[in-house]
LOTI-580761 format. One record per atom (N, C-alpha, C, O): x, y, z; residue number from 0. Coordinates in steps of 0.02 Angstrom, whole numbers, plus 50000, padded with zeros to 5 digits. Layout:
BEGIN
<rec><xx>X</xx><yy>Y</yy><zz>Z</zz><nr>NUM</nr></rec>
...
END
This chain:
BEGIN
<rec><xx>50041</xx><yy>49940</yy><zz>50000</zz><nr>0</nr></rec>
<rec><xx>50000</xx><yy>50000</yy><zz>50000</zz><nr>0</nr></rec>
<rec><xx>50043</xx><yy>50063</yy><zz>50000</zz><nr>0</nr></rec>
<rec><xx>50032</xx><yy>50109</yy><zz>49960</zz><nr>0</nr></rec>
<rec><xx>50092</xx><yy>50066</yy><zz>50044</zz><nr>1</nr></rec>
<rec><xx>50135</xx><yy>50125</yy><zz>50048</zz><nr>1</nr></rec>
<rec><xx>50205</xx><yy>50107</yy><zz>50023</zz><nr>1</nr></rec>
<rec><xx>50253</xx><yy>50106</yy><zz>50062</zz><nr>1</nr></rec>
<rec><xx>50209</xx><yy>50092</yy><zz>49960</zz><nr>2</nr></rec>
<rec><xx>50273</xx><yy>50074</yy><zz>49930</zz><nr>2</nr></rec>
<rec><xx>50313</xx><yy>50136</yy><zz>49913</zz><nr>2</nr></rec>
<rec><xx>50293</xx><yy>50192</yy><zz>49929</zz><nr>2</nr></rec>
<rec><xx>50369</xx><yy>50126</yy><zz>49880</zz><nr>3</nr></rec>
<rec><xx>50412</xx><yy>50181</yy><zz>49859</zz><nr>3</nr></rec>
<rec><xx>50377</xx><yy>50217</yy><zz>49800</zz><nr>3</nr></rec>
<rec><xx>50359</xx><yy>50186</yy><zz>49751</zz><nr>3</nr></rec>
<rec><xx>50368</xx><yy>50284</yy><zz>49806</zz><nr>4</nr></rec>
<rec><xx>50335</xx><yy>50320</yy><zz>49752</zz><nr>4</nr></rec>
<rec><xx>50380</xx><yy>50326</yy><zz>49691</zz><nr>4</nr></rec>
<rec><xx>50442</xx><yy>50324</yy><zz>49695</zz><nr>4</nr></rec>
<rec><xx>50349</xx><yy>50332</yy><zz>49635</zz><nr>5</nr></rec>
<rec><xx>50387</xx><yy>50337</yy><zz>49573</zz><nr>5</nr></rec>
<rec><xx>50422</xx><yy>50405</yy><zz>49568</zz><nr>5</nr></rec>
<rec><xx>50405</xx><yy>50452</yy><zz>49604</zz><nr>5</nr></rec>
<rec><xx>50471</xx><yy>50409</yy><zz>49524</zz><nr>6</nr></rec>
<rec><xx>50509</xx><yy>50471</yy><zz>49515</zz><nr>6</nr></rec>
<rec><xx>50465</xx><yy>50528</yy><zz>49492</zz><nr>6</nr></rec>
<rec><xx>50475</xx><yy>50585</yy><zz>49513</zz><nr>6</nr></rec>
<rec><xx>50416</xx><yy>50514</yy><zz>49450</zz><nr>7</nr></rec>
<rec><xx>50370</xx><yy>50566</yy><zz>49426</zz><nr>7</nr></rec>
<rec><xx>50329</xx><yy>50595</yy><zz>49482</zz><nr>7</nr></rec>
<rec><xx>50319</xx><yy>50656</yy><zz>49485</zz><nr>7</nr></rec>
<rec><xx>50305</xx><yy>50553</yy><zz>49527</zz><nr>8</nr></rec>
<rec><xx>50266</xx><yy>50577</yy><zz>49584</zz><nr>8</nr></rec>
<rec><xx>50309</xx><yy>50620</yy><zz>49631</zz><nr>8</nr></rec>
<rec><xx>50285</xx><yy>50670</yy><zz>49657</zz><nr>8</nr></rec>
<rec><xx>50371</xx><yy>50599</yy><zz>49642</zz><nr>9</nr></rec>
<rec><xx>50416</xx><yy>50639</yy><zz>49684</zz><nr>9</nr></rec>
<rec><xx>50431</xx><yy>50706</yy><zz>49653</zz><nr>9</nr></rec>
<rec><xx>50435</xx><yy>50757</yy><zz>49688</zz><nr>9</nr></rec>
<rec><xx>50439</xx><yy>50707</yy><zz>49587</zz><nr>10</nr></rec>
<rec><xx>50452</xx><yy>50770</yy><zz>49552</zz><nr>10</nr></rec>
<rec><xx>50393</xx><yy>50818</yy><zz>49557</zz><nr>10</nr></rec>
<rec><xx>50402</xx><yy>50877</yy><zz>49569</zz><nr>10</nr></rec>
<rec><xx>50333</xx><yy>50792</yy><zz>49548</zz><nr>11</nr></rec>
<rec><xx>50273</xx><yy>50833</yy><zz>49554</zz><nr>11</nr></rec>
<rec><xx>50266</xx><yy>50859</yy><zz>49625</zz><nr>11</nr></rec>
<rec><xx>50248</xx><yy>50917</yy><zz>49635</zz><nr>11</nr></rec>
<rec><xx>50278</xx><yy>50817</yy><zz>49674</zz><nr>12</nr></rec>
<rec><xx>50274</xx><yy>50838</yy><zz>49744</zz><nr>12</nr></rec>
<rec><xx>50325</xx><yy>50894</yy><zz>49759</zz><nr>12</nr></rec>
<rec><xx>50308</xx><yy>50942</yy><zz>49793</zz><nr>12</nr></rec>
<rec><xx>50385</xx><yy>50887</yy><zz>49733</zz><nr>13</nr></rec>
<rec><xx>50436</xx><yy>50939</yy><zz>49742</zz><nr>13</nr></rec>
<rec><xx>50416</xx><yy>51005</yy><zz>49710</zz><nr>13</nr></rec>
<rec><xx>50427</xx><yy>51058</yy><zz>49739</zz><nr>13</nr></rec>
<rec><xx>50386</xx><yy>51003</yy><zz>49652</zz><nr>14</nr></rec>
<rec><xx>50363</xx><yy>51064</yy><zz>49618</zz><nr>14</nr></rec>
<rec><xx>50307</xx><yy>51097</yy><zz>49657</zz><nr>14</nr></rec>
<rec><xx>50305</xx><yy>51158</yy><zz>49663</zz><nr>14</nr></rec>
<rec><xx>50261</xx><yy>51057</yy><zz>49683</zz><nr>15</nr></rec>
<rec><xx>50206</xx><yy>51085</yy><zz>49723</zz><nr>15</nr></rec>
<rec><xx>50232</xx><yy>51118</yy><zz>49786</zz><nr>15</nr></rec>
<rec><xx>50211</xx><yy>51173</yy><zz>49804</zz><nr>15</nr></rec>
<rec><xx>50279</xx><yy>51085</yy><zz>49820</zz><nr>16</nr></rec>
<rec><xx>50307</xx><yy>51114</yy><zz>49881</zz><nr>16</nr></rec>
<rec><xx>50344</xx><yy>51178</yy><zz>49866</zz><nr>16</nr></rec>
<rec><xx>50338</xx><yy>51227</yy><zz>49903</zz><nr>16</nr></rec>
<rec><xx>50383</xx><yy>51179</yy><zz>49811</zz><nr>17</nr></rec>
<rec><xx>50420</xx><yy>51240</yy><zz>49792</zz><nr>17</nr></rec>
<rec><xx>50371</xx><yy>51296</yy><zz>49774</zz><nr>17</nr></rec>
<rec><xx>50384</xx><yy>51354</yy><zz>49791</zz><nr>17</nr></rec>
<rec><xx>50317</xx><yy>51280</yy><zz>49741</zz><nr>18</nr></rec>
<rec><xx>50267</xx><yy>51331</yy><zz>49724</zz><nr>18</nr></rec>
<rec><xx>50235</xx><yy>51361</yy><zz>49785</zz><nr>18</nr></rec>
<rec><xx>50227</xx><yy>51422</yy><zz>49789</zz><nr>18</nr></rec>
<rec><xx>50217</xx><yy>51320</yy><zz>49833</zz><nr>19</nr></rec>
<rec><xx>50187</xx><yy>51345</yy><zz>49895</zz><nr>19</nr></rec>
<rec><xx>50237</xx><yy>51389</yy><zz>49932</zz><nr>19</nr></rec>
<rec><xx>50218</xx><yy>51441</yy><zz>49959</zz><nr>19</nr></rec>
<rec><xx>50299</xx><yy>51368</yy><zz>49935</zz><nr>20</nr></rec>
<rec><xx>50352</xx><yy>51407</yy><zz>49968</zz><nr>20</nr></rec>
<rec><xx>50359</xx><yy>51475</yy><zz>49935</zz><nr>20</nr></rec>
<rec><xx>50364</xx><yy>51526</yy><zz>49969</zz><nr>20</nr></rec>
<rec><xx>50361</xx><yy>51477</yy><zz>49869</zz><nr>21</nr></rec>
<rec><xx>50370</xx><yy>51541</yy><zz>49834</zz><nr>21</nr></rec>
<rec><xx>50310</xx><yy>51587</yy><zz>49843</zz><nr>21</nr></rec>
<rec><xx>50318</xx><yy>51648</yy><zz>49847</zz><nr>21</nr></rec>
<rec><xx>50250</xx><yy>51559</yy><zz>49846</zz><nr>22</nr></rec>
<rec><xx>50191</xx><yy>51601</yy><zz>49858</zz><nr>22</nr></rec>
<rec><xx>50194</xx><yy>51634</yy><zz>49926</zz><nr>22</nr></rec>
<rec><xx>50181</xx><yy>51694</yy><zz>49932</zz><nr>22</nr></rec>
<rec><xx>50211</xx><yy>51596</yy><zz>49978</zz><nr>23</nr></rec>
<rec><xx>50215</xx><yy>51624</yy><zz>50045</zz><nr>23</nr></rec>
<rec><xx>50273</xx><yy>51674</yy><zz>50050</zz><nr>23</nr></rec>
<rec><xx>50267</xx><yy>51724</yy><zz>50086</zz><nr>23</nr></rec>
<rec><xx>50327</xx><yy>51661</yy><zz>50016</zz><nr>24</nr></rec>
<rec><xx>50384</xx><yy>51707</yy><zz>50017</zz><nr>24</nr></rec>
<rec><xx>50364</xx><yy>51773</yy><zz>49984</zz><nr>24</nr></rec>
<rec><xx>50384</xx><yy>51826</yy><zz>50008</zz><nr>24</nr></rec>
<rec><xx>50327</xx><yy>51770</yy><zz>49929</zz><nr>25</nr></rec>
<rec><xx>50304</xx><yy>51831</yy><zz>49895</zz><nr>25</nr></rec>
<rec><xx>50256</xx><yy>51870</yy><zz>49938</zz><nr>25</nr></rec>
<rec><xx>50260</xx><yy>51931</yy><zz>49942</zz><nr>25</nr></rec>
<rec><xx>50210</xx><yy>51836</yy><zz>49972</zz><nr>26</nr></rec>
<rec><xx>50162</xx><yy>51869</yy><zz>50016</zz><nr>26</nr></rec>
<rec><xx>50199</xx><yy>51903</yy><zz>50073</zz><nr>26</nr></rec>
<rec><xx>50182</xx><yy>51958</yy><zz>50093</zz><nr>26</nr></rec>
<rec><xx>50250</xx><yy>51870</yy><zz>50101</zz><nr>27</nr></rec>
<rec><xx>50290</xx><yy>51899</yy><zz>50155</zz><nr>27</nr></rec>
<rec><xx>50327</xx><yy>51961</yy><zz>50133</zz><nr>27</nr></rec>
<rec><xx>50331</xx><yy>52009</yy><zz>50172</zz><nr>27</nr></rec>
<rec><xx>50353</xx><yy>51962</yy><zz>50073</zz><nr>28</nr></rec>
<rec><xx>50387</xx><yy>52021</yy><zz>50048</zz><nr>28</nr></rec>
<rec><xx>50339</xx><yy>52079</yy><zz>50038</zz><nr>28</nr></rec>
<rec><xx>50357</xx><yy>52137</yy><zz>50050</zz><nr>28</nr></rec>
<rec><xx>50279</xx><yy>52064</yy><zz>50016</zz><nr>29</nr></rec>
<rec><xx>50230</xx><yy>52116</yy><zz>50005</zz><nr>29</nr></rec>
<rec><xx>50212</xx><yy>52152</yy><zz>50070</zz><nr>29</nr></rec>
<rec><xx>50201</xx><yy>52212</yy><zz>50070</zz><nr>29</nr></rec>
<rec><xx>50210</xx><yy>52116</yy><zz>50125</zz><nr>30</nr></rec>
<rec><xx>50195</xx><yy>52145</yy><zz>50190</zz><nr>30</nr></rec>
<rec><xx>50252</xx><yy>52188</yy><zz>50216</zz><nr>30</nr></rec>
<rec><xx>50239</xx><yy>52232</yy><zz>50259</zz><nr>30</nr></rec>
<rec><xx>50313</xx><yy>52178</yy><zz>50193</zz><nr>31</nr></rec>
<rec><xx>50370</xx><yy>52216</yy><zz>50217</zz><nr>31</nr></rec>
<rec><xx>50389</xx><yy>52272</yy><zz>50170</zz><nr>31</nr></rec>
<rec><xx>50439</xx><yy>52307</yy><zz>50182</zz><nr>31</nr></rec>
<rec><xx>50351</xx><yy>52283</yy><zz>50118</zz><nr>32</nr></rec>
<rec><xx>50366</xx><yy>52335</yy><zz>50069</zz><nr>32</nr></rec>
<rec><xx>50362</xx><yy>52404</yy><zz>50100</zz><nr>32</nr></rec>
<rec><xx>50314</xx><yy>52417</yy><zz>50137</zz><nr>32</nr></rec>
<rec><xx>50410</xx><yy>52449</yy><zz>50087</zz><nr>33</nr></rec>
<rec><xx>50407</xx><yy>52515</yy><zz>50117</zz><nr>33</nr></rec>
<rec><xx>50350</xx><yy>52558</yy><zz>50091</zz><nr>33</nr></rec>
<rec><xx>50332</xx><yy>52608</yy><zz>50123</zz><nr>33</nr></rec>
<rec><xx>50322</xx><yy>52541</yy><zz>50033</zz><nr>34</nr></rec>
<rec><xx>50267</xx><yy>52581</yy><zz>50006</zz><nr>34</nr></rec>
<rec><xx>50200</xx><yy>52558</yy><zz>50032</zz><nr>34</nr></rec>
<rec><xx>50151</xx><yy>52595</yy><zz>50026</zz><nr>34</nr></rec>
<rec><xx>50196</xx><yy>52498</yy><zz>50061</zz><nr>35</nr></rec>
<rec><xx>50132</xx><yy>52475</yy><zz>50088</zz><nr>35</nr></rec>
<rec><xx>50124</xx><yy>52501</yy><zz>50158</zz><nr>35</nr></rec>
<rec><xx>50172</xx><yy>52524</yy><zz>50189</zz><nr>35</nr></rec>
<rec><xx>50064</xx><yy>52497</yy><zz>50183</zz><nr>36</nr></rec>
<rec><xx>50052</xx><yy>52519</yy><zz>50252</zz><nr>36</nr></rec>
<rec><xx>49983</xx><yy>52547</yy><zz>50259</zz><nr>36</nr></rec>
<rec><xx>49936</xx><yy>52522</yy><zz>50227</zz><nr>36</nr></rec>
<rec><xx>49976</xx><yy>52597</yy><zz>50301</zz><nr>37</nr></rec>
<rec><xx>49910</xx><yy>52623</yy><zz>50317</zz><nr>37</nr></rec>
<rec><xx>49889</xx><yy>52680</yy><zz>50271</zz><nr>37</nr></rec>
<rec><xx>49850</xx><yy>52723</yy><zz>50291</zz><nr>37</nr></rec>
<rec><xx>49914</xx><yy>52681</yy><zz>50211</zz><nr>38</nr></rec>
<rec><xx>49893</xx><yy>52731</yy><zz>50163</zz><nr>38</nr></rec>
<rec><xx>49928</xx><yy>52797</yy><zz>50170</zz><nr>38</nr></rec>
<rec><xx>49910</xx><yy>52846</yy><zz>50136</zz><nr>38</nr></rec>
<rec><xx>49979</xx><yy>52801</yy><zz>50213</zz><nr>39</nr></rec>
<rec><xx>50016</xx><yy>52864</yy><zz>50222</zz><nr>39</nr></rec>
<rec><xx>50063</xx><yy>52876</yy><zz>50164</zz><nr>39</nr></rec>
<rec><xx>50084</xx><yy>52829</yy><zz>50130</zz><nr>39</nr></rec>
<rec><xx>50079</xx><yy>52939</yy><zz>50152</zz><nr>40</nr></rec>
<rec><xx>50125</xx><yy>52953</yy><zz>50098</zz><nr>40</nr></rec>
<rec><xx>50197</xx><yy>52952</yy><zz>50124</zz><nr>40</nr></rec>
<rec><xx>50208</xx><yy>52945</yy><zz>50184</zz><nr>40</nr></rec>
<rec><xx>50244</xx><yy>52958</yy><zz>50079</zz><nr>41</nr></rec>
<rec><xx>50315</xx><yy>52953</yy><zz>50096</zz><nr>41</nr></rec>
<rec><xx>50338</xx><yy>53008</yy><zz>50142</zz><nr>41</nr></rec>
<rec><xx>50383</xx><yy>52996</yy><zz>50182</zz><nr>41</nr></rec>
<rec><xx>50310</xx><yy>53068</yy><zz>50137</zz><nr>42</nr></rec>
<rec><xx>50331</xx><yy>53124</yy><zz>50179</zz><nr>42</nr></rec>
<rec><xx>50317</xx><yy>53109</yy><zz>50253</zz><nr>42</nr></rec>
<rec><xx>50359</xx><yy>53123</yy><zz>50296</zz><nr>42</nr></rec>
<rec><xx>50258</xx><yy>53082</yy><zz>50267</zz><nr>43</nr></rec>
<rec><xx>50241</xx><yy>53066</yy><zz>50337</zz><nr>43</nr></rec>
<rec><xx>50287</xx><yy>53011</yy><zz>50364</zz><nr>43</nr></rec>
<rec><xx>50308</xx><yy>53014</yy><zz>50422</zz><nr>43</nr></rec>
<rec><xx>50304</xx><yy>52962</yy><zz>50322</zz><nr>44</nr></rec>
<rec><xx>50348</xx><yy>52909</yy><zz>50344</zz><nr>44</nr></rec>
<rec><xx>50417</xx><yy>52936</yy><zz>50358</zz><nr>44</nr></rec>
<rec><xx>50449</xx><yy>52916</yy><zz>50408</zz><nr>44</nr></rec>
<rec><xx>50442</xx><yy>52981</yy><zz>50316</zz><nr>45</nr></rec>
<rec><xx>50508</xx><yy>53009</yy><zz>50326</zz><nr>45</nr></rec>
<rec><xx>50509</xx><yy>53053</yy><zz>50389</zz><nr>45</nr></rec>
<rec><xx>50558</xx><yy>53052</yy><zz>50426</zz><nr>45</nr></rec>
<rec><xx>50456</xx><yy>53090</yy><zz>50401</zz><nr>46</nr></rec>
<rec><xx>50452</xx><yy>53132</yy><zz>50460</zz><nr>46</nr></rec>
<rec><xx>50450</xx><yy>53090</yy><zz>50523</zz><nr>46</nr></rec>
<rec><xx>50482</xx><yy>53107</yy><zz>50573</zz><nr>46</nr></rec>
<rec><xx>50415</xx><yy>53034</yy><zz>50522</zz><nr>47</nr></rec>
<rec><xx>50411</xx><yy>52992</yy><zz>50581</zz><nr>47</nr></rec>
<rec><xx>50477</xx><yy>52956</yy><zz>50593</zz><nr>47</nr></rec>
<rec><xx>50494</xx><yy>52942</yy><zz>50650</zz><nr>47</nr></rec>
<rec><xx>50515</xx><yy>52942</yy><zz>50540</zz><nr>48</nr></rec>
<rec><xx>50579</xx><yy>52909</yy><zz>50549</zz><nr>48</nr></rec>
<rec><xx>50630</xx><yy>52957</yy><zz>50580</zz><nr>48</nr></rec>
<rec><xx>50677</xx><yy>52934</yy><zz>50613</zz><nr>48</nr></rec>
<rec><xx>50621</xx><yy>53022</yy><zz>50572</zz><nr>49</nr></rec>
<rec><xx>50666</xx><yy>53070</yy><zz>50603</zz><nr>49</nr></rec>
<rec><xx>50658</xx><yy>53070</yy><zz>50679</zz><nr>49</nr></rec>
<rec><xx>50705</xx><yy>53087</yy><zz>50715</zz><nr>49</nr></rec>
<rec><xx>50599</xx><yy>53052</yy><zz>50703</zz><nr>50</nr></rec>
<rec><xx>50585</xx><yy>53051</yy><zz>50775</zz><nr>50</nr></rec>
<rec><xx>50610</xx><yy>52987</yy><zz>50808</zz><nr>50</nr></rec>
<rec><xx>50609</xx><yy>52981</yy><zz>50869</zz><nr>50</nr></rec>
<rec><xx>50633</xx><yy>52939</yy><zz>50769</zz><nr>51</nr></rec>
<rec><xx>50655</xx><yy>52875</yy><zz>50797</zz><nr>51</nr></rec>
<rec><xx>50725</xx><yy>52880</yy><zz>50825</zz><nr>51</nr></rec>
<rec><xx>50768</xx><yy>52915</yy><zz>50798</zz><nr>51</nr></rec>
<rec><xx>50736</xx><yy>52845</yy><zz>50880</zz><nr>52</nr></rec>
<rec><xx>50804</xx><yy>52841</yy><zz>50907</zz><nr>52</nr></rec>
<rec><xx>50838</xx><yy>52779</yy><zz>50877</zz><nr>52</nr></rec>
<rec><xx>50811</xx><yy>52748</yy><zz>50832</zz><nr>52</nr></rec>
<rec><xx>50896</xx><yy>52762</yy><zz>50901</zz><nr>53</nr></rec>
<rec><xx>50935</xx><yy>52707</yy><zz>50873</zz><nr>53</nr></rec>
<rec><xx>50898</xx><yy>52641</yy><zz>50879</zz><nr>53</nr></rec>
<rec><xx>50904</xx><yy>52598</yy><zz>50835</zz><nr>53</nr></rec>
<rec><xx>50861</xx><yy>52630</yy><zz>50932</zz><nr>54</nr></rec>
<rec><xx>50826</xx><yy>52567</yy><zz>50942</zz><nr>54</nr></rec>
<rec><xx>50763</xx><yy>52562</yy><zz>50898</zz><nr>54</nr></rec>
<rec><xx>50733</xx><yy>52508</yy><zz>50896</zz><nr>54</nr></rec>
<rec><xx>50744</xx><yy>52615</yy><zz>50863</zz><nr>55</nr></rec>
<rec><xx>50687</xx><yy>52613</yy><zz>50819</zz><nr>55</nr></rec>
<rec><xx>50622</xx><yy>52635</yy><zz>50852</zz><nr>55</nr></rec>
<rec><xx>50569</xx><yy>52631</yy><zz>50821</zz><nr>55</nr></rec>
<rec><xx>50625</xx><yy>52658</yy><zz>50914</zz><nr>56</nr></rec>
<rec><xx>50563</xx><yy>52679</yy><zz>50948</zz><nr>56</nr></rec>
<rec><xx>50549</xx><yy>52752</yy><zz>50933</zz><nr>56</nr></rec>
<rec><xx>50595</xx><yy>52790</yy><zz>50918</zz><nr>56</nr></rec>
<rec><xx>50486</xx><yy>52772</yy><zz>50938</zz><nr>57</nr></rec>
<rec><xx>50464</xx><yy>52840</yy><zz>50926</zz><nr>57</nr></rec>
<rec><xx>50443</xx><yy>52873</yy><zz>50991</zz><nr>57</nr></rec>
<rec><xx>50417</xx><yy>52839</yy><zz>51036</zz><nr>57</nr></rec>
<rec><xx>50453</xx><yy>52938</yy><zz>50996</zz><nr>58</nr></rec>
<rec><xx>50424</xx><yy>52976</yy><zz>51052</zz><nr>58</nr></rec>
<rec><xx>50351</xx><yy>52987</yy><zz>51036</zz><nr>58</nr></rec>
<rec><xx>50334</xx><yy>53015</yy><zz>50984</zz><nr>58</nr></rec>
<rec><xx>50307</xx><yy>52967</yy><zz>51082</zz><nr>59</nr></rec>
<rec><xx>50235</xx><yy>52973</yy><zz>51071</zz><nr>59</nr></rec>
<rec><xx>50206</xx><yy>53023</yy><zz>51121</zz><nr>59</nr></rec>
<rec><xx>50229</xx><yy>53029</yy><zz>51178</zz><nr>59</nr></rec>
<rec><xx>50155</xx><yy>53060</yy><zz>51098</zz><nr>60</nr></rec>
<rec><xx>50119</xx><yy>53107</yy><zz>51141</zz><nr>60</nr></rec>
<rec><xx>50044</xx><yy>53093</yy><zz>51133</zz><nr>60</nr></rec>
<rec><xx>50023</xx><yy>53063</yy><zz>51084</zz><nr>60</nr></rec>
<rec><xx>50005</xx><yy>53114</yy><zz>51182</zz><nr>61</nr></rec>
<rec><xx>49934</xx><yy>53102</yy><zz>51180</zz><nr>61</nr></rec>
<rec><xx>49899</xx><yy>53163</yy><zz>51150</zz><nr>61</nr></rec>
<rec><xx>49913</xx><yy>53219</yy><zz>51170</zz><nr>61</nr></rec>
<rec><xx>49855</xx><yy>53151</yy><zz>51102</zz><nr>62</nr></rec>
<rec><xx>49817</xx><yy>53205</yy><zz>51070</zz><nr>62</nr></rec>
<rec><xx>49768</xx><yy>53233</yy><zz>51121</zz><nr>62</nr></rec>
<rec><xx>49730</xx><yy>53195</yy><zz>51151</zz><nr>62</nr></rec>
<rec><xx>49767</xx><yy>53299</yy><zz>51130</zz><nr>63</nr></rec>
<rec><xx>49721</xx><yy>53327</yy><zz>51180</zz><nr>63</nr></rec>
<rec><xx>49647</xx><yy>53321</yy><zz>51159</zz><nr>63</nr></rec>
<rec><xx>49603</xx><yy>53321</yy><zz>51202</zz><nr>63</nr></rec>
<rec><xx>49634</xx><yy>53316</yy><zz>51094</zz><nr>64</nr></rec>
<rec><xx>49565</xx><yy>53313</yy><zz>51071</zz><nr>64</nr></rec>
<rec><xx>49535</xx><yy>53243</yy><zz>51076</zz><nr>64</nr></rec>
<rec><xx>49480</xx><yy>53235</yy><zz>51103</zz><nr>64</nr></rec>
<rec><xx>49570</xx><yy>53193</yy><zz>51050</zz><nr>65</nr></rec>
<rec><xx>49541</xx><yy>53125</yy><zz>51048</zz><nr>65</nr></rec>
<rec><xx>49574</xx><yy>53075</yy><zz>51094</zz><nr>65</nr></rec>
<rec><xx>49553</xx><yy>53018</yy><zz>51097</zz><nr>65</nr></rec>
<rec><xx>49627</xx><yy>53096</yy><zz>51130</zz><nr>66</nr></rec>
<rec><xx>49662</xx><yy>53055</yy><zz>51178</zz><nr>66</nr></rec>
<rec><xx>49701</xx><yy>52997</yy><zz>51147</zz><nr>66</nr></rec>
<rec><xx>49722</xx><yy>52951</yy><zz>51183</zz><nr>66</nr></rec>
<rec><xx>49710</xx><yy>52997</yy><zz>51081</zz><nr>67</nr></rec>
<rec><xx>49749</xx><yy>52945</yy><zz>51048</zz><nr>67</nr></rec>
<rec><xx>49823</xx><yy>52963</yy><zz>51052</zz><nr>67</nr></rec>
<rec><xx>49841</xx><yy>53022</yy><zz>51055</zz><nr>67</nr></rec>
<rec><xx>49867</xx><yy>52913</yy><zz>51052</zz><nr>68</nr></rec>
<rec><xx>49939</xx><yy>52925</yy><zz>51053</zz><nr>68</nr></rec>
<rec><xx>49965</xx><yy>52927</yy><zz>50981</zz><nr>68</nr></rec>
<rec><xx>49951</xx><yy>52884</yy><zz>50940</zz><nr>68</nr></rec>
<rec><xx>50004</xx><yy>52980</yy><zz>50967</zz><nr>69</nr></rec>
<rec><xx>50031</xx><yy>52992</yy><zz>50900</zz><nr>69</nr></rec>
<rec><xx>50105</xx><yy>53009</yy><zz>50906</zz><nr>69</nr></rec>
<rec><xx>50127</xx><yy>53028</yy><zz>50961</zz><nr>69</nr></rec>
<rec><xx>50144</xx><yy>53004</yy><zz>50852</zz><nr>70</nr></rec>
<rec><xx>50214</xx><yy>53025</yy><zz>50854</zz><nr>70</nr></rec>
<rec><xx>50218</xx><yy>53099</yy><zz>50873</zz><nr>70</nr></rec>
<rec><xx>50174</xx><yy>53138</yy><zz>50856</zz><nr>70</nr></rec>
<rec><xx>50271</xx><yy>53118</yy><zz>50910</zz><nr>71</nr></rec>
<rec><xx>50276</xx><yy>53184</yy><zz>50940</zz><nr>71</nr></rec>
<rec><xx>50271</xx><yy>53241</yy><zz>50891</zz><nr>71</nr></rec>
<rec><xx>50239</xx><yy>53292</yy><zz>50906</zz><nr>71</nr></rec>
<rec><xx>50301</xx><yy>53237</yy><zz>50833</zz><nr>72</nr></rec>
<rec><xx>50303</xx><yy>53293</yy><zz>50786</zz><nr>72</nr></rec>
<rec><xx>50257</xx><yy>53284</yy><zz>50727</zz><nr>72</nr></rec>
<rec><xx>50274</xx><yy>53304</yy><zz>50671</zz><nr>72</nr></rec>
<rec><xx>50198</xx><yy>53254</yy><zz>50737</zz><nr>73</nr></rec>
<rec><xx>50150</xx><yy>53246</yy><zz>50683</zz><nr>73</nr></rec>
<rec><xx>50081</xx><yy>53269</yy><zz>50707</zz><nr>73</nr></rec>
<rec><xx>50068</xx><yy>53276</yy><zz>50766</zz><nr>73</nr></rec>
<rec><xx>50037</xx><yy>53280</yy><zz>50658</zz><nr>74</nr></rec>
<rec><xx>49969</xx><yy>53301</yy><zz>50674</zz><nr>74</nr></rec>
<rec><xx>49924</xx><yy>53240</yy><zz>50679</zz><nr>74</nr></rec>
<rec><xx>49934</xx><yy>53190</yy><zz>50645</zz><nr>74</nr></rec>
<rec><xx>49874</xx><yy>53245</yy><zz>50721</zz><nr>75</nr></rec>
<rec><xx>49826</xx><yy>53192</yy><zz>50730</zz><nr>75</nr></rec>
<rec><xx>49775</xx><yy>53193</yy><zz>50674</zz><nr>75</nr></rec>
<rec><xx>49760</xx><yy>53246</yy><zz>50647</zz><nr>75</nr></rec>
<rec><xx>49750</xx><yy>53135</yy><zz>50655</zz><nr>76</nr></rec>
<rec><xx>49701</xx><yy>53130</yy><zz>50601</zz><nr>76</nr></rec>
<rec><xx>49633</xx><yy>53158</yy><zz>50621</zz><nr>76</nr></rec>
<rec><xx>49590</xx><yy>53168</yy><zz>50578</zz><nr>76</nr></rec>
<rec><xx>49623</xx><yy>53170</yy><zz>50686</zz><nr>77</nr></rec>
<rec><xx>49558</xx><yy>53197</yy><zz>50708</zz><nr>77</nr></rec>
<rec><xx>49553</xx><yy>53271</yy><zz>50696</zz><nr>77</nr></rec>
<rec><xx>49499</xx><yy>53300</yy><zz>50701</zz><nr>77</nr></rec>
<rec><xx>49609</xx><yy>53304</yy><zz>50679</zz><nr>78</nr></rec>
<rec><xx>49610</xx><yy>53376</yy><zz>50667</zz><nr>78</nr></rec>
<rec><xx>49630</xx><yy>53416</yy><zz>50727</zz><nr>78</nr></rec>
<rec><xx>49638</xx><yy>53477</yy><zz>50723</zz><nr>78</nr></rec>
<rec><xx>49637</xx><yy>53384</yy><zz>50784</zz><nr>79</nr></rec>
<rec><xx>49658</xx><yy>53419</yy><zz>50845</zz><nr>79</nr></rec>
<rec><xx>49732</xx><yy>53435</yy><zz>50842</zz><nr>79</nr></rec>
<rec><xx>49770</xx><yy>53407</yy><zz>50803</zz><nr>79</nr></rec>
<rec><xx>49753</xx><yy>53480</yy><zz>50884</zz><nr>80</nr></rec>
<rec><xx>49824</xx><yy>53499</yy><zz>50886</zz><nr>80</nr></rec>
<rec><xx>49864</xx><yy>53442</yy><zz>50916</zz><nr>80</nr></rec>
<rec><xx>49850</xx><yy>53421</yy><zz>50973</zz><nr>80</nr></rec>
<rec><xx>49912</xx><yy>53416</yy><zz>50879</zz><nr>81</nr></rec>
<rec><xx>49950</xx><yy>53359</yy><zz>50904</zz><nr>81</nr></rec>
<rec><xx>50020</xx><yy>53372</yy><zz>50919</zz><nr>81</nr></rec>
<rec><xx>50056</xx><yy>53327</yy><zz>50940</zz><nr>81</nr></rec>
END
């Protein structure tokens, strides 16, 4: 019942496994793309990177209008002074 599979079956299995691996690898790259994200433009991303220290953390402040935490030198999306 569970004998040695033929060379053709092993080849097809290898191609299927490689295809699945490449699909997941492509999806993973898409998630790490610098242009993807929450719809922000490049200027906002560059401005927020200036606030980062060496460890990659940002200084955050609380918006007085909506109480959300935002990067220190950016404006809040609610329109309040941030």
